[in-house]
BAMAR-669355 format. One line per field, with one value per atom (N, C-alpha, C): residue number from 0; residue in three letters; chain; x, y, z. Coordinates in pm, whole numbers. Atoms other than C-alpha are relative to their C-alpha. Last residue first. Layout:
BEGIN
pos = (NUM  ...)
code = (ALA  ...)
unit = (A  ...)
x = (X  ...)
y = (Y  ...)
z = (Z  ...)
***
This chain:
BEGIN
pos = (264  264  264  263  263  263  262  262  262  261  261  261  260  260  260  259  259  259  258  258  258  257  257  257  256  256  256  255  255  255  254  254  254  253  253  253  252  252  252  251  251  251  250  250  250  249  249  249  248  248  248  247  247  247  246  246  246  245  245  245  244  244  244  243  243  243  242  242  242  241  241  241  240  240  240  239  239  239  238  238  238  237  237  237  236  236  236  235  235  235  234  234  234  233  233  233  232  232  232  231  231  231  230  230  230  229  229  229  228  228  228  227  227  227  226  226  226  225  225  225  224  224  224  223  223  223  222  222  222  221  221  221  220  220  220  219  219  219  218  218  218  217  217  217  216  216  216  215  215  215  214  214  214  213  213  213  212  212  212  211  211  211  210  210  210  209  209  209  208  208  208  207  207  207  206  206  206  205  205  205  204  204  204  203  203  203  202  202  202  201  201  201  200  200  200  199  199  199  198  198  198  197  197  197  196  196  196  195  195  195  194  194  194  193  193  193  192  192  192  191  191  191  190  190  190  189  189  189  188  188  188  187  187  187  186  186  186  185  185  185  184  184  184  183  183  183  182  182  182  181  181  181  180  180  180  179  179  179  178  178  178  177  177  177  176  176  176  175  175  175  174  174  174  173  173  173  172  172  172  171  171  171  170  170  170  169  169  169  168  168  168  167  167  167  166  166  166  165  165  165  164  164  164  163  163  163  162  162  162  161  161  161  160  160  160  159  159  159  158  158  158  157  157  157  156  156  156  155  155  155  154  154  154  153  153  153  152  152  152  151  151  151  150  150  150  149  149  149  148  148  148  147  147  147  146  146  146  145  145  145  144  144  144  143  143  143  142  142  142  141  141  141  140  140  140  139  139  139  138  138  138  137  137  137  136  136  136  135  135  135  134  134  134  133  133  133  132  132  132  131  131  131  130  130  130  129  129  129  128  128  128  127  127  127  126  126  126  125  125  125  124  124  124  123  123  123  122  122  122  121  121  121  120  120  120  119  119  119  118  118  118  117  117  117  116  116  116  115  115  115  114  114  114  113  113  113  112  112  112  111  111  111  110  110  110  109  109  109  108  108  108  107  107  107  106  106  106  105  105  105  104  104  104  103  103  103  102  102  102  101  101  101  100  100  100  99  99  99  98  98  98  97  97  97  96  96  96  95  95  95  94  94  94  93  93  93  92  92  92  91  91  91  90  90  90  89  89  89  88  88  88  87  87  87  86  86  86  85  85  85  84  84  84  83  83  83  82  82  82  81  81  81  80  80  80  79  79  79  78  78  78  77  77  77  76  76  76  75  75  75  74  74  74  73  73  73  72  72  72  71  71  71  70  70  70  69  69  69  68  68  68  67  67  67  66  66  66  65  65  65  64  64  64  63  63  63  62  62  62  61  61  61  60  60  60  59  59  59  58  58  58  57  57  57  56  56  56  55  55  55  54  54  54  53  53  53  52  52  52  51  51  51  50  50  50  49  49  49  48  48  48  47  47  47  46  46  46  45  45  45  44  44  44  43  43  43  42  42  42  41  41  41  40  40  40  39  39  39  38  38  38  37  37  37  36  36  36  35  35  35  34  34  34  33  33  33  32  32  32  31  31  31  30  30  30  29  29  29  28  28  28  27  27  27  26  26  26  25  25  25  24  24  24  23  23  23  22  22  22  21  21  21  20  20  20  19  19  19  18  18  18  17  17  17  16  16  16  15  15  15  14  14  14  13  13  13  12  12  12  11  11  11  10  10  10  9  9  9  8  8  8  7  7  7  6  6  6  5  5  5  4  4  4  3  3  3  2  2  2  1  1  1  0  0  0)
code = (GLY  GLY  GLY  VAL  VAL  VAL  ASP  ASP  ASP  LYS  LYS  LYS  ASN  ASN  ASN  ALA  ALA  ALA  PRO  PRO  PRO  LEU  LEU  LEU  ASN  ASN  ASN  LYS  LYS  LYS  ALA  ALA  ALA  ASP  ASP  ASP  THR  THR  THR  MET  MET  MET  PHE  PHE  PHE  GLN  GLN  GLN  ARG  ARG  ARG  GLU  GLU  GLU  GLY  GLY  GLY  ALA  ALA  ALA  GLN  GLN  GLN  GLU  GLU  GLU  ARG  ARG  ARG  PRO  PRO  PRO  GLY  GLY  GLY  TYR  TYR  TYR  VAL  VAL  VAL  TYR  TYR  TYR  CYS  CYS  CYS  ILE  ILE  ILE  ASN  ASN  ASN  ILE  ILE  ILE  ARG  ARG  ARG  LEU  LEU  LEU  TYR  TYR  TYR  ARG  ARG  ARG  ASP  ASP  ASP  VAL  VAL  VAL  LEU  LEU  LEU  GLU  GLU  GLU  PRO  PRO  PRO  SER  SER  SER  PHE  PHE  PHE  GLY  GLY  GLY  TYR  TYR  TYR  LYS  LYS  LYS  LEU  LEU  LEU  SER  SER  SER  LEU  LEU  LEU  ASN  ASN  ASN  THR  THR  THR  ILE  ILE  ILE  PHE  PHE  PHE  SER  SER  SER  PRO  PRO  PRO  LEU  LEU  LEU  HIS  HIS  HIS  VAL  VAL  VAL  LEU  LEU  LEU  SER  SER  SER  TRP  TRP  TRP  ASP  ASP  ASP  ARG  ARG  ARG  ALA  ALA  ALA  GLN  GLN  GLN  SER  SER  SER  LEU  LEU  LEU  ILE  ILE  ILE  PRO  PRO  PRO  LEU  LEU  LEU  LEU  LEU  LEU  GLU  GLU  GLU  ALA  ALA  ALA  ALA  ALA  ALA  ILE  ILE  ILE  ASP  ASP  ASP  GLY  GLY  GLY  SER  SER  SER  ARG  ARG  ARG  ALA  ALA  ALA  PHE  PHE  PHE  TRP  TRP  TRP  ARG  ARG  ARG  ALA  ALA  ALA  PHE  PHE  PHE  THR  THR  THR  MET  MET  MET  SER  SER  SER  HIS  HIS  HIS  GLY  GLY  GLY  THR  THR  THR  LYS  LYS  LYS  GLU  GLU  GLU  LYS  LYS  LYS  TRP  TRP  TRP  LEU  LEU  LEU  GLU  GLU  GLU  GLY  GLY  GLY  LEU  LEU  LEU  ASP  ASP  ASP  THR  THR  THR  PHE  PHE  PHE  ASN  ASN  ASN  THR  THR  THR  PHE  PHE  PHE  ALA  ALA  ALA  ASN  ASN  ASN  THR  THR  THR  GLY  GLY  GLY  ASN  ASN  ASN  SER  SER  SER  VAL  VAL  VAL  GLU  GLU  GLU  LEU  LEU  LEU  ALA  ALA  ALA  LYS  LYS  LYS  ASP  ASP  ASP  GLY  GLY  GLY  ILE  ILE  ILE  LEU  LEU  LEU  LEU  LEU  LEU  ARG  ARG  ARG  GLY  GLY  GLY  THR  THR  THR  LYS  LYS  LYS  GLU  GLU  GLU  PRO  PRO  PRO  LEU  LEU  LEU  ARG  ARG  ARG  ASP  ASP  ASP  ILE  ILE  ILE  GLU  GLU  GLU  PRO  PRO  PRO  PRO  PRO  PRO  THR  THR  THR  GLU  GLU  GLU  PHE  PHE  PHE  GLU  GLU  GLU  PRO  PRO  PRO  ASN  ASN  ASN  ILE  ILE  ILE  PHE  PHE  PHE  LYS  LYS  LYS  CYS  CYS  CYS  ILE  ILE  ILE  THR  THR  THR  HIS  HIS  HIS  SER  SER  SER  SER  SER  SER  ARG  ARG  ARG  ASP  ASP  ASP  ARG  ARG  ARG  LEU  LEU  LEU  ILE  ILE  ILE  GLN  GLN  GLN  VAL  VAL  VAL  LEU  LEU  LEU  VAL  VAL  VAL  ASN  ASN  ASN  SER  SER  SER  THR  THR  THR  ARG  ARG  ARG  SER  SER  SER  ALA  ALA  ALA  PRO  PRO  PRO  ASP  ASP  ASP  LEU  LEU  LEU  TRP  TRP  TRP  ILE  ILE  ILE  THR  THR  THR  SER  SER  SER  LEU  LEU  LEU  ASP  ASP  ASP  GLY  GLY  GLY  VAL  VAL  VAL  PRO  PRO  PRO  ASP  ASP  ASP  ASN  ASN  ASN  HIS  HIS  HIS  PHE  PHE  PHE  LEU  LEU  LEU  LEU  LEU  LEU  VAL  VAL  VAL  SER  SER  SER  ALA  ALA  ALA  ALA  ALA  ALA  ALA  ALA  ALA  GLY  GLY  GLY  ARG  ARG  ARG  SER  SER  SER  ALA  ALA  ALA  ILE  ILE  ILE  ALA  ALA  ALA  ILE  ILE  ILE  ASN  ASN  ASN  PRO  PRO  PRO  VAL  VAL  VAL  PRO  PRO  PRO  ILE  ILE  ILE  LEU  LEU  LEU  ASP  ASP  ASP  PRO  PRO  PRO  PHE  PHE  PHE  ASP  ASP  ASP  ILE  ILE  ILE  LEU  LEU  LEU  ALA  ALA  ALA  VAL  VAL  VAL  THR  THR  THR  SER  SER  SER  ALA  ALA  ALA  LEU  LEU  LEU  ALA  ALA  ALA  CYS  CYS  CYS  ASP  ASP  ASP  LEU  LEU  LEU  GLU  GLU  GLU  GLY  GLY  GLY  MET  MET  MET  GLY  GLY  GLY  ILE  ILE  ILE  LYS  LYS  LYS  ARG  ARG  ARG  VAL  VAL  VAL  LEU  LEU  LEU  LYS  LYS  LYS  SER  SER  SER  PRO  PRO  PRO  VAL  VAL  VAL  GLU  GLU  GLU  ARG  ARG  ARG  ILE  ILE  ILE  ILE  ILE  ILE  GLU  GLU  GLU  PHE  PHE  PHE  GLY  GLY  GLY  HIS  HIS  HIS  GLN  GLN  GLN  ILE  ILE  ILE  ARG  ARG  ARG  GLY  GLY  GLY  ASN  ASN  ASN  GLU  GLU  GLU  LEU  LEU  LEU  PRO  PRO  PRO  TRP  TRP  TRP  ILE  ILE  ILE  LEU  LEU  LEU  PRO  PRO  PRO  GLU  GLU  GLU  ALA  ALA  ALA  ASN  ASN  ASN  LEU  LEU  LEU  TYR  TYR  TYR  PRO  PRO  PRO  VAL  VAL  VAL  CYS  CYS  CYS  GLY  GLY  GLY  ILE  ILE  ILE  LYS  LYS  LYS  TYR  TYR  TYR  LYS  LYS  LYS  GLY  GLY  GLY  THR  THR  THR  MET  MET  MET)
unit = (A  A  A  A  A  A  A  A  A  A  A  A  A  A  A  A  A  A  A  A  A  A  A  A  A  A  A  A  A  A  A  A  A  A  A  A  A  A  A  A  A  A  A  A  A  A  A  A  A  A  A  A  A  A  A  A  A  A  A  A  A  A  A  A  A  A  A  A  A  A  A  A  A  A  A  A  A  A  A  A  A  A  A  A  A  A  A  A  A  A  A  A  A  A  A  A  A  A  A  A  A  A  A  A  A  A  A  A  A  A  A  A  A  A  A  A  A  A  A  A  A  A  A  A  A  A  A  A  A  A  A  A  A  A  A  A  A  A  A  A  A  A  A  A  A  A  A  A  A  A  A  A  A  A  A  A  A  A  A  A  A  A  A  A  A  A  A  A  A  A  A  A  A  A  A  A  A  A  A  A  A  A  A  A  A  A  A  A  A  A  A  A  A  A  A  A  A  A  A  A  A  A  A  A  A  A  A  A  A  A  A  A  A  A  A  A  A  A  A  A  A  A  A  A  A  A  A  A  A  A  A  A  A  A  A  A  A  A  A  A  A  A  A  A  A  A  A  A  A  A  A  A  A  A  A  A  A  A  A  A  A  A  A  A  A  A  A  A  A  A  A  A  A  A  A  A  A  A  A  A  A  A  A  A  A  A  A  A  A  A  A  A  A  A  A  A  A  A  A  A  A  A  A  A  A  A  A  A  A  A  A  A  A  A  A  A  A  A  A  A  A  A  A  A  A  A  A  A  A  A  A  A  A  A  A  A  A  A  A  A  A  A  A  A  A  A  A  A  A  A  A  A  A  A  A  A  A  A  A  A  A  A  A  A  A  A  A  A  A  A  A  A  A  A  A  A  A  A  A  A  A  A  A  A  A  A  A  A  A  A  A  A  A  A  A  A  A  A  A  A  A  A  A  A  A  A  A  A  A  A  A  A  A  A  A  A  A  A  A  A  A  A  A  A  A  A  A  A  A  A  A  A  A  A  A  A  A  A  A  A  A  A  A  A  A  A  A  A  A  A  A  A  A  A  A  A  A  A  A  A  A  A  A  A  A  A  A  A  A  A  A  A  A  A  A  A  A  A  A  A  A  A  A  A  A  A  A  A  A  A  A  A  A  A  A  A  A  A  A  A  A  A  A  A  A  A  A  A  A  A  A  A  A  A  A  A  A  A  A  A  A  A  A  A  A  A  A  A  A  A  A  A  A  A  A  A  A  A  A  A  A  A  A  A  A  A  A  A  A  A  A  A  A  A  A  A  A  A  A  A  A  A  A  A  A  A  A  A  A  A  A  A  A  A  A  A  A  A  A  A  A  A  A  A  A  A  A  A  A  A  A  A  A  A  A  A  A  A  A  A  A  A  A  A  A  A  A  A  A  A  A  A  A  A  A  A  A  A  A  A  A  A  A  A  A  A  A  A  A  A  A  A  A  A  A  A  A  A  A  A  A  A  A  A  A  A  A  A  A  A  A  A  A  A  A  A  A  A  A  A  A  A  A  A  A  A  A  A  A  A  A  A  A  A  A  A  A  A  A  A  A  A  A  A  A  A  A  A  A  A  A  A  A  A  A  A  A  A  A  A  A  A  A  A  A  A  A  A  A  A  A  A  A  A  A  A  A  A  A  A  A  A  A  A  A  A  A  A  A  A  A  A  A  A  A  A  A  A  A  A  A  A  A  A  A  A  A  A  A  A  A  A  A  A  A  A  A  A  A  A  A  A  A  A  A  A  A  A  A  A  A  A  A  A  A  A  A  A  A  A  A  A  A  A  A  A  A  A  A  A  A  A  A  A  A)
x = (109  -7985  47  86  -7763  -121  127  -7476  -81  18  -7202  -140  -56  -7092  -18  83  -7331  54  -54  -7155  -75  -108  -7391  52  -123  -7593  117  22  -7935  126  20  -7823  -15  -129  -7679  -14  -83  -8005  133  54  -8208  79  -31  -7985  -47  -142  -8004  40  -22  -8383  147  44  -8397  18  -98  -8186  -38  -120  -8406  105  31  -8724  124  0  -8573  -30  -139  -8486  10  -79  -8832  145  21  -9012  87  -45  -9051  -35  73  -9073  61  118  -8962  -88  104  -8606  -117  101  -8364  -105  -56  -8040  -104  -103  -8172  47  30  -8499  96  131  -8494  -33  11  -8121  -131  -85  -8089  -17  54  -8386  81  127  -8276  -57  -31  -7918  -128  -65  -8030  32  102  -8277  61  29  -7986  -109  -84  -8011  -37  -123  -8145  98  -115  -8402  134  25  -8724  126  9  -8607  -15  -131  -8495  2  -89  -8809  139  46  -9029  92  -41  -8820  -43  -145  -8857  45  -32  -9235  148  83  -9367  33  -53  -9080  -78  -121  -9196  54  -1  -9546  126  46  -9547  23  -90  -9335  -37  -128  -9521  94  20  -9866  134  15  -9747  -21  -127  -9617  -10  -92  -9932  134  41  -10156  92  -45  -9961  -35  -146  -10012  61  -31  -10382  151  39  -10439  42  -75  -10224  -46  -86  -10386  73  78  -10683  86  86  -10482  -79  -85  -10210  -85  -44  -10471  85  116  -10638  39  26  -10302  -119  79  -10221  -17  19  -9990  -76  126  -9872  -12  43  -9524  -128  117  -9432  -33  128  -9084  -111  122  -8728  -122  -28  -8367  -125  123  -8406  25  7  -8073  -127  52  -8059  -2  141  -7851  -30  74  -7524  -145  106  -7391  -70  -30  -7057  -102  -127  -7080  24  19  -7448  125  89  -7381  -23  -83  -7086  -83  -88  -7306  85  86  -7577  82  32  -7309  -98  146  -7160  -41  51  -6801  -152  111  -6649  -30  -50  -6348  -111  19  -6512  53  -100  -6572  -22  32  -6761  118  -122  -6675  -13  -111  -6930  134  -4  -7173  121  30  -7221  10  -64  -7079  -21  -145  -7147  69  -60  -7494  152  3  -7603  72  -97  -7492  6  -132  -7678  108  -37  -7988  137  100  -8016  59  110  -7748  -83  103  -7404  -108  117  -7163  -93  123  -6824  -113  102  -6501  -121  130  -6181  -96  80  -5859  -136  -43  -5655  -89  -128  -5851  32  12  -6128  138  -106  -6080  -6  -129  -6276  116  -26  -6583  139  46  -6569  42  -94  -6508  -62  -87  -6809  98  -11  -6942  94  -137  -7049  3  -54  -7389  146  106  -7604  55  -37  -7291  -112  120  -7352  18  41  -7002  -126  107  -6899  -57  89  -6563  -102  39  -6394  -101  88  -6204  -26  -73  -6060  -98  46  -6297  83  -109  -6257  -60  -127  -6464  119  -25  -6775  134  -27  -6765  34  -133  -6739  40  -98  -7033  142  -3  -7250  112  -64  -7158  10  -143  -7234  75  -65  -7570  149  -22  -7674  77  -95  -7625  31  -135  -7791  105  -49  -8105  145  23  -8162  66  16  -8047  -39  132  -8094  -35  106  -7807  -141  88  -7566  -118  129  -7282  -79  107  -6921  -129  100  -6686  -108  108  -6363  -94  11  -6098  -108  57  -6115  -14  -102  -5876  -56  -47  -6144  103  105  -6308  47  91  -5984  -99  -68  -5845  -97  -124  -5958  80  -121  -6320  119  -115  -6676  122  -101  -6942  122  -142  -7235  86  -40  -7605  150  30  -7738  21  -36  -7606  -23  116  -7785  18  -34  -7536  -126  -139  -7668  31  -50  -8019  146  -96  -8137  45  -106  -8442  100  -111  -8719  121  -122  -9007  81  -55  -9356  122  -33  -9494  63  -69  -9670  39  92  -9744  68  -45  -9530  -113  39  -9716  51  38  -9559  -27  143  -9562  -48  34  -9183  -149  146  -9117  -52  48  -8746  -150  -79  -8620  -52  53  -8905  82  115  -8810  -53  -30  -8482  -109  23  -8631  22  -117  -8638  -35  -101  -8977  111  -107  -9229  126  -119  -9494  92  -84  -9848  119  70  -10095  83  36  -9865  -73  31  -9826  -35  141  -9851  -40  75  -9522  -146  -12  -9353  -81  87  -9484  3  140  -9340  -94  52  -9009  -149  3  -8943  -59  118  -9043  -11  118  -8791  -128  -9  -8500  -121  33  -8610  1  -114  -8616  -30  -101  -8964  117  -136  -9239  97  -102  -9602  137  -136  -9891  101  -85  -10248  143  -113  -10435  45  39  -10784  111  -16  -10692  -48  76  -10727  12  84  -10454  -67  20  -10285  -88  135  -10340  -22  22  -9979  -130  -19  -9909  -37  88  -10057  9  140  -9907  -99  30  -9563  -146  83  -9558  -45  102  -9412  -100  91  -9221  -108  98  -9091  -90  138  -8929  -104  31  -8583  -142  33  -8573  -43  -110  -8575  -51  -6  -8810  111  -130  -8900  5  -88  -9273  132  -129  -9524  88  -107  -9892  129  -126  -10170  107  -121  -10498  115  -117  -10819  122  -89  -11129  114  60  -11283  106  -84  -11151  -54)
y = (31  -12083  -3  -117  -11923  -31  31  -12172  127  -53  -12085  -30  93  -12296  47  121  -12116  -95  115  -11783  -128  68  -11525  -117  2  -11340  -62  84  -11420  -13  138  -11285  -94  59  -10968  -146  11  -10889  -67  112  -10966  -20  127  -10741  -119  26  -10451  -134  29  -10471  -32  137  -10497  -38  94  -10185  -144  -6  -9984  -99  59  -10098  -4  145  -10023  -72  41  -9669  -151  -3  -9619  -45  -115  -9731  -4  41  -10050  111  -56  -9914  -54  84  -10116  50  -82  -9983  -92  67  -10152  99  97  -9999  -56  -56  -9678  -101  -135  -9740  47  -4  -10117  138  97  -10146  17  -45  -9831  -89  -126  -9922  47  29  -10282  125  70  -10180  -26  -95  -9921  -64  -85  -10162  98  -121  -10404  81  -112  -10742  122  -7  -11063  107  37  -11138  10  118  -11147  -48  118  -10907  -127  15  -10643  -125  63  -10699  -23  137  -10628  -74  79  -10322  -145  22  -10185  -86  142  -10234  -32  67  -9884  -148  -15  -9709  -79  78  -9866  19  43  -9713  -77  -106  -9505  -37  -113  -9741  118  22  -10035  119  -4  -9908  -12  -140  -9837  16  -71  -10191  143  52  -10349  71  -54  -10123  -47  -140  -10211  64  7  -10581  140  36  -10514  -13  -100  -10316  -37  -125  -10542  99  -11  -10871  134  8  -10858  22  -118  -10732  0  -117  -10993  125  9  -11270  122  -24  -11162  -2  -142  -11135  34  -54  -11492  150  103  -11705  52  72  -11404  -99  60  -11263  -78  87  -11022  -49  -66  -10888  -100  81  -10975  87  138  -10863  -88  60  -10539  -147  146  -10362  -50  68  -9987  -151  34  -9884  -46  -123  -9701  -22  -25  -10018  135  53  -10106  43  -52  -9886  -42  -143  -9959  61  -10  -10333  147  27  -10301  7  -115  -10132  -19  -110  -10396  124  15  -10664  105  -11  -10547  -1  -95  -10668  -5  38  -10837  112  5  -10843  -48  -126  -10726  -1  17  -11049  113  -36  -10951  -20  44  -11137  29  -32  -10948  -42  66  -10957  39  -92  -10700  -62  -130  -10857  98  17  -11219  135  51  -11141  -6  -107  -10923  -44  -101  -11190  115  55  -11455  98  -25  -11234  -56  -8  -11226  23  -94  -11338  4  18  -11497  105  -87  -11545  -35  69  -11706  102  -84  -11608  -83  64  -11795  98  -24  -11653  -68  -104  -11798  2  21  -12022  118  12  -11879  -22  90  -11949  -22  -49  -11668  -91  -136  -11734  48  -101  -12107  139  -38  -12318  104  -113  -12456  31  -91  -12806  115  -13  -12984  103  134  -13117  3  89  -12804  -138  91  -12589  -89  -2  -12437  -103  124  -12385  23  -31  -12119  -130  113  -12165  42  10  -11855  -113  111  -11828  3  123  -11487  -105  106  -11230  -127  72  -10988  -108  -33  -10738  -63  -142  -10739  44  -19  -11118  146  57  -11130  15  -97  -10889  -53  -117  -11109  95  45  -11420  115  11  -11245  -47  -132  -11133  -11  -50  -11482  132  92  -11623  43  -37  -11312  -93  -120  -11365  30  15  -11721  120  -116  -11763  -40  -59  -12025  106  90  -12237  54  20  -11941  -87  -65  -11955  -27  84  -12048  81  -69  -11853  -100  85  -11996  85  112  -11825  -99  121  -11483  -109  105  -11229  -132  41  -10992  -110  77  -10979  -53  -80  -10866  -88  -48  -11114  84  -64  -11182  57  40  -11269  76  -3  -11245  -54  96  -11162  18  -27  -10988  -115  83  -10953  23  141  -10828  -91  41  -10470  -147  78  -10364  -49  114  -10085  -68  -9  -9866  -123  -104  -9813  33  -93  -10138  99  -49  -10348  81  -10  -10552  33  78  -10469  -3  46  -10322  -86  -109  -10104  -42  -127  -10371  77  -95  -10736  138  -83  -10934  89  -141  -11192  79  -63  -11537  149  -27  -11667  61  -130  -11630  33  5  -11915  133  138  -12002  -10  73  -11657  -143  -25  -11478  -69  89  -11641  16  96  -11453  -104  -57  -11165  -101  -57  -11377  47  91  -11441  77  -99  -11268  -75  17  -11522  120  -119  -11538  -20  -93  -11819  125  -126  -12084  86  35  -12452  122  -24  -12356  -38  124  -12516  14  48  -12181  -125  -84  -12042  -46  15  -12338  86  130  -12353  -13  -1  -11980  -130  -76  -11999  4  86  -12278  73  105  -12070  -92  -42  -11765  -113  -70  -11934  28  88  -12026  84  -55  -11869  -106  105  -11957  65  -49  -11717  -109  93  -11843  39  76  -11536  -111  140  -11407  -90  65  -11055  -144  124  -10800  -58  -4  -10541  -135  -143  -10469  20  -49  -10828  147  -48  -10928  76  108  -11147  42  112  -10902  -112  -34  -10593  -110  -19  -10761  34  110  -10887  22  41  -10614  -100  -111  -10429  -35  -31  -10768  120  16  -10876  49  -100  -10736  -10  -131  -10927  97  -91  -11262  135  -11  -11561  94  42  -11514  23  -111  -11487  -54  37  -11716  121  -88  -11651  -36  38  -11906  93  18  -11739  -49  -7  -11791  -31  115  -11714  21  132  -11380  -108  85  -11049  -143)
z = (-92  1508  137  -16  1248  86  -65  1275  15  -134  1029  51  -96  733  143  -16  499  106  74  547  34  -70  701  -85  79  439  73  118  587  -85  -44  923  -119  -39  770  40  120  592  32  77  904  -129  -66  1114  -83  17  870  59  143  853  -26  24  1233  -147  -55  1274  -26  83  1039  47  130  1217  -90  -19  1558  -132  -22  1454  15  124  1300  18  86  1617  -123  133  1813  -97  114  2167  -130  22  2470  -114  62  2497  -36  81  2735  -48  95  2861  -96  88  3020  -106  49  3205  -108  65  3255  -58  110  3323  -75  110  3533  -123  53  3754  -121  68  3798  -66  125  3877  -79  90  4133  -135  62  4294  -99  -76  4350  -69  39  4181  83  -78  4334  -43  82  4065  73  83  4268  -70  -86  4538  -82  -66  4289  88  97  4085  57  22  4386  -96  -119  4472  -15  6  4116  117  -15  4138  -20  -100  4207  14  -137  4030  104  -28  3697  141  -140  3712  40  -89  3391  147  20  3180  91  -67  3330  -14  -145  3235  72  -37  2880  150  16  2831  52  -102  2973  -5  -128  2765  112  -4  2452  134  -15  2524  2  -138  2588  22  -100  2268  142  -1  2044  107  -118  2146  9  -123  1909  124  -11  1613  130  -26  1666  20  -140  1697  34  -85  1370  148  -6  1195  88  112  1280  18  103  1493  -121  -9  1692  -116  126  1753  24  -9  2035  -141  22  1974  31  -8  2073  -27  -41  2034  -2  -53  1839  29  12  1800  65  -118  1729  -26  -20  1432  143  -28  1361  34  97  1200  15  133  1363  -106  51  1673  -145  24  1733  -60  116  1694  -36  117  1935  -129  23  2196  -124  41  2171  -34  142  2175  -50  5  2505  -147  99  2491  4  86  2795  -99  139  3022  -92  72  3347  -143  105  3537  -99  138  3851  -93  69  4170  -150  -91  4383  -59  -129  4093  82  -110  3815  139  20  3497  115  15  3590  -12  -122  3725  -10  -101  3436  127  45  3187  99  -27  3387  -42  -139  3390  35  -106  3014  137  15  2772  127  -101  2789  -23  0  2501  115  -41  2554  13  -60  2382  41  -20  2305  67  120  2160  5  91  2449  -124  71  2682  -92  145  2902  -63  44  3269  -151  -49  3436  -38  46  3222  41  -94  3287  -51  -105  2977  93  35  2787  114  -112  2854  -35  -48  2538  111  -22  2428  44  -47  2441  35  -109  2426  53  -83  2079  111  -64  1942  82  -95  1692  54  -27  1520  106  -141  1381  14  -39  1053  151  -29  962  54  89  812  16  68  1103  -89  -64  1303  -71  24  1080  60  142  1070  -31  20  1452  -147  -48  1465  -10  88  1246  41  124  1444  -101  -27  1774  -124  -10  1638  22  136  1529  5  63  1878  -143  -44  2021  -58  66  1813  37  144  1932  -70  88  2289  -141  -23  2558  -102  47  2424  21  -115  2459  -46  5  2206  128  -52  2270  4  -83  2047  40  -51  1906  84  93  1689  42  -58  1855  -107  -13  1705  52  132  1573  2  65  1916  -136  83  2078  -76  120  2333  -81  -44  2692  -117  72  2620  56  -91  2751  -73  43  2491  90  -19  2658  -52  114  2588  -15  -29  2923  -121  -137  2947  28  -46  2623  143  -86  2543  51  -41  2263  82  89  2131  30  -61  2282  -105  86  2204  82  -94  2362  -86  19  2135  129  -127  2102  -28  -93  1818  133  26  1614  126  -61  1706  -7  -113  1464  50  15  1252  120  -125  1208  -21  -2  850  132  60  816  1  11  1062  -56  1  1056  -28  98  957  -14  134  1134  -108  23  1464  -141  107  1423  -17  133  1623  -111  66  1937  -140  54  2092  -70  3  2315  -40  -83  2225  -17  10  2089  91  88  2026  -25  -64  2163  -101  -138  2066  83  -31  1698  141  15  1594  38  137  1532  -27  82  1860  -145  -39  2051  -85  46  1862  30  147  1905  -53  42  2270  -152  -12  2327  -44  101  2192  4  136  2391  -103  58  2735  -148  58  2859  -51  4  3073  -55  -12  2998  -14  25  3052  30  -74  3012  -36  52  2901  95  1  2978  -50  129  3081  11  11  3359  -142  120  3397  -15  27  3730  -122  -20  3842  -24  -138  3893  17  -98  3590  142  36  3338  102  -31  3503  -36  -143  3509  27  -52  3146  144  96  2925  58  31  3197  -103  -105  3317  -32  48  2991  100  102  3071  -55  -54  3400  -110  -29  3225  49  -145  3215  48  -52  2846  150  -33  2770  53  -58  2608  20  44  2543  76  -62  2548  -53  81  2462  86  -88  2652  -82  -8  2448  98  7  2364  13  85  2484  3)
***
């Protein structure tokens, strides 16, 4: 492989099967790997600061010239376990939902699903400049979105908060589709074509050898080996196949049709 590409990856457990063999010497490469939350990765790849990034699906809304790397995704075909809306009232009754500032796709997804649950007015707040309420002290008709490892922690910790809706599961219920949360995006078709073999090799290596590094991931992220194994094998799907394509088409259509007064970023 010629040159040294800069590739970006989210700093979450669900990305490890796509990046572990590259960061831990199982597959040789010439990449510089940068870890950032999804919202920052979208900006970096969109502005040309990265050659390739594991970025939120909605990157294509803001930067339609990005080229998806085929056949690889972070998706769910049911419960995702790490994209959770915490609330005490039914989703359709919520009048305020706090978004996750680290998220891109999930912020749009929760708005789509709230619209599919009810057409009453709901305010969506991005907490970059305001402090959201604590999960265990949510006001009436208020929800709070959490993604990634924080969502896993709150729903599985010693003081687990169990009043939540899994948005992957709700999306499947409402649409019948899989939900694709992130994909590898490249700045050009040439870069995507050059990186596809090694990124596919990394994914395939991990799916075969996952038991060999479950303990390492358990120690790194502070979750039990049983939770890590279940999450990566059952909740998350790393293949971008026909089901994921159909779900992504539905998601992109719904995202573009959100009411103009709603935040889609």
